N, CA, C and O atoms as a Tripos MOL2 file, in Angstrom:
@<TRIPOS>MOLECULE
protein
  280   279    70     0     0
PROTEIN
NO_CHARGES

@<TRIPOS>ATOM
      1 N           0.9770   -1.3380   -0.0990 N.3       1 MET1
      2 CA          0.0240   -0.2760    0.0450 C.3       1 MET1
      3 C           0.7630    1.2220    0.1590 C.2       1 MET1
      4 O           0.1760    2.0640   -0.5210 O.2       1 MET1
      5 N           1.6880    1.6190    0.7310 N.am      2 ARG2
      6 CA          2.9850    2.5110    1.0220 C.3       2 ARG2
      7 C           3.4370    3.0740   -0.8970 C.2       2 ARG2
      8 O           3.1840    4.0940   -1.5390 O.2       2 ARG2
      9 N           4.2380    1.6940   -1.2450 N.am      3 GLU3
     10 CA          4.4160    2.0480   -2.5210 C.3       3 GLU3
     11 C           3.0090    2.9020   -3.4850 C.2       3 GLU3
     12 O           3.2100    3.8300   -4.2680 O.2       3 GLU3
     13 N           1.7430    2.3510   -3.1970 N.am      4 GLU4
     14 CA          0.6810    2.6920   -4.3490 C.3       4 GLU4
     15 C           0.4480    4.2680   -3.6960 C.2       4 GLU4
     16 O          -0.2030    5.1330   -4.2800 O.2       4 GLU4
     17 N           1.0590    4.4420   -2.4750 N.am      5 VAL5
     18 CA          0.6120    5.8870   -2.8260 C.3       5 VAL5
     19 C           1.3680    6.7220   -2.9940 C.2       5 VAL5
     20 O           1.1510    7.9110   -3.2240 O.2       5 VAL5
     21 N           2.9130    5.8490   -2.8330 N.am      6 GLY6
     22 CA          4.1000    6.8240   -2.8030 C.3       6 GLY6
     23 C           5.0730    7.4530   -1.1370 C.2       6 GLY6
     24 O           6.0500    8.1980   -1.0610 O.2       6 GLY6
     25 N           4.0650    6.5770    0.2590 N.am      7 PHE7
     26 CA          4.5760    7.1180    0.8030 C.3       7 PHE7
     27 C           5.7530    7.1160    1.3030 C.2       7 PHE7
     28 O           6.3490    6.1090    0.9200 O.2       7 PHE7
     29 N           6.8160    8.2150    2.4490 N.am      8 ARG8
     30 CA          8.2810    7.9000    2.5680 C.3       8 ARG8
     31 C           8.0180    8.1090    4.2100 C.2       8 ARG8
     32 O           7.1190    8.7650    4.7350 O.2       8 ARG8
     33 N           8.6620    7.6480    4.5970 N.am      9 SER9
     34 CA          8.7480    8.3010    5.9620 C.3       9 SER9
     35 C           9.6010    8.7840    5.9370 C.2       9 SER9
     36 O          10.5500    8.2550    5.3590 O.2       9 SER9
     37 N           9.7680   10.2850    6.6570 N.am     10 LYS10
     38 CA         10.5460   10.8490    7.3630 C.3      10 LYS10
     39 C          11.5050   11.5490    8.4150 C.2      10 LYS10
     40 O          12.4930   12.2840    8.4040 O.2      10 LYS10
     41 N          10.3060   10.6390    9.7360 N.am     11 GLY11
     42 CA         10.6120   10.5830   11.0510 C.3      11 GLY11
     43 C          10.1200   12.2480   11.4780 C.2      11 GLY11
     44 O          10.2470   13.1380   10.6360 O.2      11 GLY11
     45 N           9.8490   12.3900   12.1410 N.am     12 TYR12
     46 CA          9.2700   13.7320   13.4880 C.3      12 TYR12
     47 C          10.4690   14.4770   13.6550 C.2      12 TYR12
     48 O          11.5220   14.1950   14.2270 O.2      12 TYR12
     49 N          10.0250   15.6660   12.9270 N.am     13 LEU13
     50 CA         11.2290   17.0270   13.2850 C.3      13 LEU13
     51 C          10.2260   18.1200   14.3360 C.2      13 LEU13
     52 O           9.2600   18.7580   13.9170 O.2      13 LEU13
     53 N          10.7430   18.1340   15.7900 N.am     14 TRP14
     54 CA         10.1210   19.0520   16.8270 C.3      14 TRP14
     55 C          11.2690   20.2210   16.7950 C.2      14 TRP14
     56 O          12.4950   20.1830   16.9070 O.2      14 TRP14
     57 N          10.3040   21.3000   16.5870 N.am     15 LEU15
     58 CA         11.3590   22.6140   16.3780 C.3      15 LEU15
     59 C          10.6320   23.4720   18.0130 C.2      15 LEU15
     60 O           9.5430   23.3410   18.5730 O.2      15 LEU15
     61 N          11.9290   24.3820   18.3500 N.am     16 TYR16
     62 CA         11.9260   24.7650   19.9600 C.3      16 TYR16
     63 C          13.0420   25.7360   20.1430 C.2      16 TYR16
     64 O          14.2690   25.7160   20.0370 O.2      16 TYR16
     65 N          11.6570   27.0150   20.6200 N.am     17 ASP17
     66 CA         12.5500   28.0800   20.9440 C.3      17 ASP17
     67 C          13.7590   28.0490   22.2000 C.2      17 ASP17
     68 O          14.0910   26.9880   22.7270 O.2      17 ASP17
     69 N          14.2420   29.1320   22.5130 N.am     18 ALA18
     70 CA         15.2810   29.2540   23.3930 C.3      18 ALA18
     71 C          14.7690   29.3640   25.0990 C.2      18 ALA18
     72 O          15.6570   29.3820   25.9500 O.2      18 ALA18
     73 N          13.4120   29.4290   25.4970 N.am     19 ALA19
     74 CA         12.7660   29.4890   26.1350 C.3      19 ALA19
     75 C          12.3170   27.9900   26.6390 C.2      19 ALA19
     76 O          12.1990   27.7840   27.8460 O.2      19 ALA19
     77 N          12.0000   26.6440   25.3970 N.am     20 THR20
     78 CA         11.7780   25.0590   25.7190 C.3      20 THR20
     79 C          12.7240   24.4710   25.2010 C.2      20 THR20
     80 O          12.7920   23.2570   25.3930 O.2      20 THR20
     81 N          13.5840   25.0210   24.5170 N.am     21 TRP21
     82 CA         15.4750   24.1060   24.0460 C.3      21 TRP21
     83 C          16.1370   23.2110   25.2240 C.2      21 TRP21
     84 O          16.4260   22.0270   25.0510 O.2      21 TRP21
     85 N          16.3570   23.9390   26.4990 N.am     22 PRO22
     86 CA         16.8820   23.3960   27.4520 C.3      22 PRO22
     87 C          15.8190   21.7320   28.1120 C.2      22 PRO22
     88 O          16.2760   20.6370   28.4410 O.2      22 PRO22
     89 N          14.4990   22.1580   28.0870 N.am     23 LYS23
     90 CA         13.7660   20.9720   29.0260 C.3      23 LYS23
     91 C          13.6810   19.9770   27.6960 C.2      23 LYS23
     92 O          13.7210   18.7620   27.8880 O.2      23 LYS23
     93 N          13.5990   20.3490   26.7410 N.am     24 ALA24
     94 CA         13.5800   19.7010   25.4950 C.3      24 ALA24
     95 C          14.8040   18.6270   25.6630 C.2      24 ALA24
     96 O          14.6670   17.4300   25.9160 O.2      24 ALA24
     97 N          15.9090   19.2600   25.4850 N.am     25 GLN25
     98 CA         17.1210   18.5620   26.0330 C.3      25 GLN25
     99 C          16.9740   17.3650   27.4380 C.2      25 GLN25
    100 O          17.2560   16.1730   27.3130 O.2      25 GLN25
    101 N          16.6070   17.8350   28.3990 N.am     26 GLU26
    102 CA         16.6740   16.9970   29.2200 C.3      26 GLU26
    103 C          15.2890   15.9870   28.5740 C.2      26 GLU26
    104 O          15.1560   14.7980   28.8650 O.2      26 GLU26
    105 N          14.7830   16.4010   28.0850 N.am     27 HIS27
    106 CA         13.5430   14.9630   28.0970 C.3      27 HIS27
    107 C          14.3850   13.8800   27.1890 C.2      27 HIS27
    108 O          14.3530   12.7510   27.6780 O.2      27 HIS27
    109 N          15.1620   14.0000   25.9150 N.am     28 LEU28
    110 CA         15.6520   13.7400   25.0890 C.3      28 LEU28
    111 C          16.7200   12.8560   26.0200 C.2      28 LEU28
    112 O          16.9090   11.7160   25.5980 O.2      28 LEU28
    113 N          17.2730   13.1430   26.9470 N.am     29 ALA29
    114 CA         18.3960   12.2810   28.1140 C.3      29 ALA29
    115 C          17.2550   10.9870   28.9110 C.2      29 ALA29
    116 O          17.5050    9.8550   29.3250 O.2      29 ALA29
    117 N          16.2450   11.6140   28.8790 N.am     30 LEU30
    118 CA         15.1800   11.0720   29.6260 C.3      30 LEU30
    119 C          15.1830    9.6070   28.9020 C.2      30 LEU30
    120 O          15.6610    8.5420   29.2930 O.2      30 LEU30
    121 N          14.4150    9.9660   27.6000 N.am     31 GLN31
    122 CA         14.0400    9.2160   26.4510 C.3      31 GLN31
    123 C          15.5020    8.0230   25.9860 C.2      31 GLN31
    124 O          15.3030    6.8200   25.8160 O.2      31 GLN31
    125 N          16.2470    8.3710   25.9120 N.am     32 ARG32
    126 CA         17.4240    7.3600   25.9590 C.3      32 ARG32
    127 C          17.8000    6.9080   27.2040 C.2      32 ARG32
    128 O          18.5470    5.9670   26.9350 O.2      32 ARG32
    129 N          17.7470    6.9900   28.2590 N.am     33 GLU33
    130 CA         17.2070    6.4680   29.5990 C.3      33 GLU33
    131 C          16.8370    5.2180   29.6650 C.2      33 GLU33
    132 O          17.3310    4.1900   30.1290 O.2      33 GLU33
    133 N          15.3530    5.6450   28.8170 N.am     34 LEU34
    134 CA         14.2840    4.3360   30.0570 C.3      34 LEU34
    135 C          14.5780    3.3220   28.4100 C.2      34 LEU34
    136 O          14.0050    2.2380   28.2960 O.2      34 LEU34
    137 N          15.5010    3.8450   27.2680 N.am     35 GLY35
    138 CA         15.3010    2.7360   26.0140 C.3      35 GLY35
    139 C          15.8470    3.0060   24.9770 C.2      35 GLY35
    140 O          16.3550    4.0940   24.7030 O.2      35 GLY35
    141 N          15.8000    2.0340   24.2840 N.am     36 PRO36
    142 CA         16.6630    2.0710   22.6900 C.3      36 PRO36
    143 C          15.7940    3.4820   22.0440 C.2      36 PRO36
    144 O          14.5710    3.6140   22.1010 O.2      36 PRO36
    145 N          16.6820    4.3890   21.4800 N.am     37 SER37
    146 CA         15.7840    6.0570   20.7660 C.3      37 SER37
    147 C          17.1460    6.3670   19.8830 C.2      37 SER37
    148 O          18.3520    6.3890   20.1310 O.2      37 SER37
    149 N          16.4200    6.5680   18.8630 N.am     38 ASP38
    150 CA         17.3090    7.4120   17.6870 C.3      38 ASP38
    151 C          16.8820    8.5700   17.4690 C.2      38 ASP38
    152 O          16.7890    9.0620   16.3450 O.2      38 ASP38
    153 N          16.5080    9.2500   18.7600 N.am     39 ARG39
    154 CA         15.8360   10.6450   18.6040 C.3      39 ARG39
    155 C          17.5060   11.8080   18.6550 C.2      39 ARG39
    156 O          18.0400   11.8940   19.7610 O.2      39 ARG39
    157 N          17.9730   12.3580   17.8140 N.am     40 ARG40
    158 CA         19.4350   13.4380   17.9080 C.3      40 ARG40
    159 C          18.3900   15.0870   18.1590 C.2      40 ARG40
    160 O          17.1910   15.3430   18.0410 O.2      40 ARG40
    161 N          19.4650   15.8010   18.4980 N.am     41 THR41
    162 CA         19.1540   17.0520   18.6730 C.3      41 THR41
    163 C          20.2850   18.0890   17.5190 C.2      41 THR41
    164 O          21.5150   18.0860   17.4760 O.2      41 THR41
    165 N          19.5280   18.7050   16.8890 N.am     42 ARG42
    166 CA         20.1880   19.2840   15.4870 C.3      42 ARG42
    167 C          20.0650   20.8120   15.8740 C.2      42 ARG42
    168 O          18.9030   21.1480   16.1010 O.2      42 ARG42
    169 N          21.0980   21.8980   16.0110 N.am     43 PRO43
    170 CA         20.9030   22.8530   15.7310 C.3      43 PRO43
    171 C          20.4760   23.2920   15.0960 C.2      43 PRO43
    172 O          20.5210   22.7400   13.9970 O.2      43 PRO43
    173 N          19.6050   24.7820   15.1840 N.am     44 ALA44
    174 CA         19.2730   25.4500   14.1250 C.3      44 ALA44
    175 C          19.5100   24.9790   12.1210 C.2      44 ALA44
    176 O          19.0820   24.4370   11.1020 O.2      44 ALA44
    177 N          20.6180   25.8130   12.8580 N.am     45 ALA45
    178 CA         21.4670   25.8920   11.4340 C.3      45 ALA45
    179 C          21.1830   24.3400   10.6430 C.2      45 ALA45
    180 O          21.1850   24.5170    9.4250 O.2      45 ALA45
    181 N          21.0530   23.5560   10.8440 N.am     46 ALA46
    182 CA         20.8100   22.3710   11.1820 C.3      46 ALA46
    183 C          19.9440   21.8690   10.3750 C.2      46 ALA46
    184 O          20.2280   20.9850    9.5660 O.2      46 ALA46
    185 N          18.8850   22.3410   10.4970 N.am     47 VAL47
    186 CA         17.3430   21.7380   10.4390 C.3      47 VAL47
    187 C          17.5190   22.0930    8.9210 C.2      47 VAL47
    188 O          17.5170   21.0850    8.2160 O.2      47 VAL47
    189 N          17.7200   23.6610    8.0200 N.am     48 HIS48
    190 CA         17.3110   24.1880    6.9970 C.3      48 HIS48
    191 C          18.1810   22.5230    6.1350 C.2      48 HIS48
    192 O          17.6880   21.9000    5.1950 O.2      48 HIS48
    193 N          19.4060   22.2230    6.7840 N.am     49 ARG49
    194 CA         20.3170   21.4970    5.2520 C.3      49 ARG49
    195 C          19.0180   19.8300    5.6700 C.2      49 ARG49
    196 O          19.1810   18.9110    4.8680 O.2      49 ARG49
    197 N          18.1870   19.6300    6.5120 N.am     50 ARG50
    198 CA         17.5670   18.4240    6.4560 C.3      50 ARG50
    199 C          16.7040   18.8510    6.2780 C.2      50 ARG50
    200 O          16.2620   17.7510    5.9430 O.2      50 ARG50
    201 N          15.7060   19.6150    6.1230 N.am     51 MET51
    202 CA         14.2780   20.1380    5.6210 C.3      51 MET51
    203 C          14.3410   21.2160    4.9540 C.2      51 MET51
    204 O          13.6430   22.2110    5.1460 O.2      51 MET51
    205 N          15.3830   21.0450    3.9360 N.am     52 PRO52
    206 CA         15.3040   23.1210    3.2430 C.3      52 PRO52
    207 C          13.7320   23.5130    2.9910 C.2      52 PRO52
    208 O          13.4880   24.6710    2.6530 O.2      52 PRO52
    209 N          12.3180   22.2780    3.1970 N.am     53 GLU53
    210 CA         11.3490   23.3960    2.9100 C.3      53 GLU53
    211 C          11.2050   24.5030    3.7420 C.2      53 GLU53
    212 O          10.7560   25.6060    3.4300 O.2      53 GLU53
    213 N          11.6440   24.1040    4.8950 N.am     54 ILE54
    214 CA         11.6460   25.0980    6.2060 C.3      54 ILE54
    215 C          12.7940   25.9270    5.7600 C.2      54 ILE54
    216 O          13.9700   25.5970    5.6110 O.2      54 ILE54
    217 N          12.2680   26.9560    5.5960 N.am     55 ASP55
    218 CA         13.1290   28.3550    5.5210 C.3      55 ASP55
    219 C          13.3280   30.0260    6.4970 C.2      55 ASP55
    220 O          13.9000   31.1160    6.5330 O.2      55 ASP55
    221 N          12.5000   29.2640    7.0500 N.am     56 ARG56
    222 CA         12.7090   30.3000    8.3460 C.3      56 ARG56
    223 C          12.8610   29.8710    9.6070 C.2      56 ARG56
    224 O          11.9420   29.2870   10.1810 O.2      56 ARG56
    225 N          13.9580   30.0940   10.1470 N.am     57 LEU57
    226 CA         13.9820   29.7360   11.9940 C.3      57 LEU57
    227 C          14.0280   30.5160   12.5290 C.2      57 LEU57
    228 O          13.7460   30.1740   13.6780 O.2      57 LEU57
    229 N          14.2800   31.7870   12.4720 N.am     58 ASP58
    230 CA         13.7680   32.9550   13.8030 C.3      58 ASP58
    231 C          13.0610   32.5970   14.5960 C.2      58 ASP58
    232 O          11.9390   32.0940   14.6620 O.2      58 ASP58
    233 N          14.1170   33.0200   15.4720 N.am     59 GLY59
    234 CA         13.7490   32.3890   17.0080 C.3      59 GLY59
    235 C          13.6220   31.1630   17.6860 C.2      59 GLY59
    236 O          13.1860   31.0030   18.8260 O.2      59 GLY59
    237 N          14.2300   29.9060   16.5330 N.am     60 ILE60
    238 CA         14.2570   28.3920   16.8600 C.3      60 ILE60
    239 C          15.6510   28.3220   17.6290 C.2      60 ILE60
    240 O          16.4620   29.2380   17.4860 O.2      60 ILE60
    241 N          15.8550   27.5010   18.2430 N.am     61 ALA61
    242 CA         17.2060   27.0950   18.9200 C.3      61 ALA61
    243 C          17.4640   26.0800   18.8650 C.2      61 ALA61
    244 O          18.5170   25.6950   19.3720 O.2      61 ALA61
    245 N          16.8380   25.4490   18.3950 N.am     62 GLY62
    246 CA         17.2070   23.8940   18.6290 C.3      62 GLY62
    247 C          15.8010   23.1410   17.8790 C.2      62 GLY62
    248 O          14.6830   23.6390   17.7480 O.2      62 GLY62
    249 N          16.4340   21.3310   17.3060 N.am     63 ALA63
    250 CA         14.9810   20.5280   17.3200 C.3      63 ALA63
    251 C          15.6450   19.7980   17.8100 C.2      63 ALA63
    252 O          16.5850   20.0410   18.5660 O.2      63 ALA63
    253 N          15.1180   18.4250   17.3240 N.am     64 THR64
    254 CA         15.0910   17.2790   17.9930 C.3      64 THR64
    255 C          14.3330   16.5780   16.5590 C.2      64 THR64
    256 O          13.2840   16.8660   15.9830 O.2      64 THR64
    257 N          15.3160   15.6040   16.3090 N.am     65 PHE65
    258 CA         14.5790   14.8190   15.2590 C.3      65 PHE65
    259 C          14.8520   13.0400   15.5230 C.2      65 PHE65
    260 O          15.7770   12.4580   16.0910 O.2      65 PHE65
    261 N          13.4370   12.4490   14.7440 N.am     66 SER66
    262 CA         13.6570   10.8550   15.2330 C.3      66 SER66
    263 C          13.3110   10.2540   14.2130 C.2      66 SER66
    264 O          12.0960   10.2390   14.0170 O.2      66 SER66
    265 N          14.2940    9.4680   13.0810 N.am     67 PRO67
    266 CA         14.3990    9.7160   12.2280 C.3      67 PRO67
    267 C          13.0660    8.1730   11.7880 C.2      67 PRO67
    268 O          12.3820    8.0970   10.7670 O.2      67 PRO67
    269 N          13.1060    7.1000   13.0460 N.am     68 GLU68
    270 CA         11.9490    6.3130   12.7150 C.3      68 GLU68
    271 C          10.7590    6.2230   13.2200 C.2      68 GLU68
    272 O          10.0620    5.2110   13.1460 O.2      68 GLU68
    273 N          10.2840    7.7840   14.0370 N.am     69 ASP69
    274 CA          9.2120    7.8020   14.1020 C.3      69 ASP69
    275 C           7.9280    8.0410   13.1000 C.2      69 ASP69
    276 O           8.2540    7.4750   12.0570 O.2      69 ASP69
    277 N           7.2270    8.3490   13.0080 N.am     70 GLY70
    278 CA          5.9830    8.7320   12.2760 C.3      70 GLY70
    279 C           5.9590    7.8560   11.1750 C.2      70 GLY70
    280 O           5.0400    7.9150   10.3590 O.2      70 GLY70
@<TRIPOS>BOND
     1     1     2 1
     2     2     3 1
     3     3     4 2
     4     3     5 am
     5     5     6 1
     6     6     7 1
     7     7     8 2
     8     7     9 am
     9     9    10 1
    10    10    11 1
    11    11    12 2
    12    11    13 am
    13    13    14 1
    14    14    15 1
    15    15    16 2
    16    15    17 am
    17    17    18 1
    18    18    19 1
    19    19    20 2
    20    19    21 am
    21    21    22 1
    22    22    23 1
    23    23    24 2
    24    23    25 am
    25    25    26 1
    26    26    27 1
    27    27    28 2
    28    27    29 am
    29    29    30 1
    30    30    31 1
    31    31    32 2
    32    31    33 am
    33    33    34 1
    34    34    35 1
    35    35    36 2
    36    35    37 am
    37    37    38 1
    38    38    39 1
    39    39    40 2
    40    39    41 am
    41    41    42 1
    42    42    43 1
    43    43    44 2
    44    43    45 am
    45    45    46 1
    46    46    47 1
    47    47    48 2
    48    47    49 am
    49    49    50 1
    50    50    51 1
    51    51    52 2
    52    51    53 am
    53    53    54 1
    54    54    55 1
    55    55    56 2
    56    55    57 am
    57    57    58 1
    58    58    59 1
    59    59    60 2
    60    59    61 am
    61    61    62 1
    62    62    63 1
    63    63    64 2
    64    63    65 am
    65    65    66 1
    66    66    67 1
    67    67    68 2
    68    67    69 am
    69    69    70 1
    70    70    71 1
    71    71    72 2
    72    71    73 am
    73    73    74 1
    74    74    75 1
    75    75    76 2
    76    75    77 am
    77    77    78 1
    78    78    79 1
    79    79    80 2
    80    79    81 am
    81    81    82 1
    82    82    83 1
    83    83    84 2
    84    83    85 am
    85    85    86 1
    86    86    87 1
    87    87    88 2
    88    87    89 am
    89    89    90 1
    90    90    91 1
    91    91    92 2
    92    91    93 am
    93    93    94 1
    94    94    95 1
    95    95    96 2
    96    95    97 am
    97    97    98 1
    98    98    99 1
    99    99   100 2
   100    99   101 am
   101   101   102 1
   102   102   103 1
   103   103   104 2
   104   103   105 am
   105   105   106 1
   106   106   107 1
   107   107   108 2
   108   107   109 am
   109   109   110 1
   110   110   111 1
   111   111   112 2
   112   111   113 am
   113   113   114 1
   114   114   115 1
   115   115   116 2
   116   115   117 am
   117   117   118 1
   118   118   119 1
   119   119   120 2
   120   119   121 am
   121   121   122 1
   122   122   123 1
   123   123   124 2
   124   123   125 am
   125   125   126 1
   126   126   127 1
   127   127   128 2
   128   127   129 am
   129   129   130 1
   130   130   131 1
   131   131   132 2
   132   131   133 am
   133   133   134 1
   134   134   135 1
   135   135   136 2
   136   135   137 am
   137   137   138 1
   138   138   139 1
   139   139   140 2
   140   139   141 am
   141   141   142 1
   142   142   143 1
   143   143   144 2
   144   143   145 am
   145   145   146 1
   146   146   147 1
   147   147   148 2
   148   147   149 am
   149   149   150 1
   150   150   151 1
   151   151   152 2
   152   151   153 am
   153   153   154 1
   154   154   155 1
   155   155   156 2
   156   155   157 am
   157   157   158 1
   158   158   159 1
   159   159   160 2
   160   159   161 am
   161   161   162 1
   162   162   163 1
   163   163   164 2
   164   163   165 am
   165   165   166 1
   166   166   167 1
   167   167   168 2
   168   167   169 am
   169   169   170 1
   170   170   171 1
   171   171   172 2
   172   171   173 am
   173   173   174 1
   174   174   175 1
   175   175   176 2
   176   175   177 am
   177   177   178 1
   178   178   179 1
   179   179   180 2
   180   179   181 am
   181   181   182 1
   182   182   183 1
   183   183   184 2
   184   183   185 am
   185   185   186 1
   186   186   187 1
   187   187   188 2
   188   187   189 am
   189   189   190 1
   190   190   191 1
   191   191   192 2
   192   191   193 am
   193   193   194 1
   194   194   195 1
   195   195   196 2
   196   195   197 am
   197   197   198 1
   198   198   199 1
   199   199   200 2
   200   199   201 am
   201   201   202 1
   202   202   203 1
   203   203   204 2
   204   203   205 am
   205   205   206 1
   206   206   207 1
   207   207   208 2
   208   207   209 am
   209   209   210 1
   210   210   211 1
   211   211   212 2
   212   211   213 am
   213   213   214 1
   214   214   215 1
   215   215   216 2
   216   215   217 am
   217   217   218 1
   218   218   219 1
   219   219   220 2
   220   219   221 am
   221   221   222 1
   222   222   223 1
   223   223   224 2
   224   223   225 am
   225   225   226 1
   226   226   227 1
   227   227   228 2
   228   227   229 am
   229   229   230 1
   230   230   231 1
   231   231   232 2
   232   231   233 am
   233   233   234 1
   234   234   235 1
   235   235   236 2
   236   235   237 am
   237   237   238 1
   238   238   239 1
   239   239   240 2
   240   239   241 am
   241   241   242 1
   242   242   243 1
   243   243   244 2
   244   243   245 am
   245   245   246 1
   246   246   247 1
   247   247   248 2
   248   247   249 am
   249   249   250 1
   250   250   251 1
   251   251   252 2
   252   251   253 am
   253   253   254 1
   254   254   255 1
   255   255   256 2
   256   255   257 am
   257   257   258 1
   258   258   259 1
   259   259   260 2
   260   259   261 am
   261   261   262 1
   262   262   263 1
   263   263   264 2
   264   263   265 am
   265   265   266 1
   266   266   267 1
   267   267   268 2
   268   267   269 am
   269   269   270 1
   270   270   271 1
   271   271   272 2
   272   271   273 am
   273   273   274 1
   274   274   275 1
   275   275   276 2
   276   275   277 am
   277   277   278 1
   278   278   279 1
   279   279   280 2
@<TRIPOS>SUBSTRUCTURE
     1 MET1         2 RESIDUE 1 A MET
     2 ARG2         6 RESIDUE 1 A ARG
     3 GLU3        10 RESIDUE 1 A GLU
     4 GLU4        14 RESIDUE 1 A GLU
     5 VAL5        18 RESIDUE 1 A VAL
     6 GLY6        22 RESIDUE 1 A GLY
     7 PHE7        26 RESIDUE 1 A PHE
     8 ARG8        30 RESIDUE 1 A ARG
     9 SER9        34 RESIDUE 1 A SER
    10 LYS10       38 RESIDUE 1 A LYS
    11 GLY11       42 RESIDUE 1 A GLY
    12 TYR12       46 RESIDUE 1 A TYR
    13 LEU13       50 RESIDUE 1 A LEU
    14 TRP14       54 RESIDUE 1 A TRP
    15 LEU15       58 RESIDUE 1 A LEU
    16 TYR16       62 RESIDUE 1 A TYR
    17 ASP17       66 RESIDUE 1 A ASP
    18 ALA18       70 RESIDUE 1 A ALA
    19 ALA19       74 RESIDUE 1 A ALA
    20 THR20       78 RESIDUE 1 A THR
    21 TRP21       82 RESIDUE 1 A TRP
    22 PRO22       86 RESIDUE 1 A PRO
    23 LYS23       90 RESIDUE 1 A LYS
    24 ALA24       94 RESIDUE 1 A ALA
    25 GLN25       98 RESIDUE 1 A GLN
    26 GLU26      102 RESIDUE 1 A GLU
    27 HIS27      106 RESIDUE 1 A HIS
    28 LEU28      110 RESIDUE 1 A LEU
    29 ALA29      114 RESIDUE 1 A ALA
    30 LEU30      118 RESIDUE 1 A LEU
    31 GLN31      122 RESIDUE 1 A GLN
    32 ARG32      126 RESIDUE 1 A ARG
    33 GLU33      130 RESIDUE 1 A GLU
    34 LEU34      134 RESIDUE 1 A LEU
    35 GLY35      138 RESIDUE 1 A GLY
    36 PRO36      142 RESIDUE 1 A PRO
    37 SER37      146 RESIDUE 1 A SER
    38 ASP38      150 RESIDUE 1 A ASP
    39 ARG39      154 RESIDUE 1 A ARG
    40 ARG40      158 RESIDUE 1 A ARG
    41 THR41      162 RESIDUE 1 A THR
    42 ARG42      166 RESIDUE 1 A ARG
    43 PRO43      170 RESIDUE 1 A PRO
    44 ALA44      174 RESIDUE 1 A ALA
    45 ALA45      178 RESIDUE 1 A ALA
    46 ALA46      182 RESIDUE 1 A ALA
    47 VAL47      186 RESIDUE 1 A VAL
    48 HIS48      190 RESIDUE 1 A HIS
    49 ARG49      194 RESIDUE 1 A ARG
    50 ARG50      198 RESIDUE 1 A ARG
    51 MET51      202 RESIDUE 1 A MET
    52 PRO52      206 RESIDUE 1 A PRO
    53 GLU53      210 RESIDUE 1 A GLU
    54 ILE54      214 RESIDUE 1 A ILE
    55 ASP55      218 RESIDUE 1 A ASP
    56 ARG56      222 RESIDUE 1 A ARG
    57 LEU57      226 RESIDUE 1 A LEU
    58 ASP58      230 RESIDUE 1 A ASP
    59 GLY59      234 RESIDUE 1 A GLY
    60 ILE60      238 RESIDUE 1 A ILE
    61 ALA61      242 RESIDUE 1 A ALA
    62 GLY62      246 RESIDUE 1 A GLY
    63 ALA63      250 RESIDUE 1 A ALA
    64 THR64      254 RESIDUE 1 A THR
    65 PHE65      258 RESIDUE 1 A PHE
    66 SER66      262 RESIDUE 1 A SER
    67 PRO67      266 RESIDUE 1 A PRO
    68 GLU68      270 RESIDUE 1 A GLU
    69 ASP69      274 RESIDUE 1 A ASP
    70 GLY70      278 RESIDUE 1 A GLY
């Protein structure tokens, strides 16, 4: 079915502002501690390289990316 509709899994990308970025990093550490996790942190500059369609990153301090989710 996924081939018929052209589905391509790209994972989840969560964007954070300066106020929420430290807490997101804490949660990421906890998720890794609780089990296998392929979640990764990304600086804001790397977001555009990964997802060029996101062209405005004003106010974004960082991101987490989970390639296996979604």
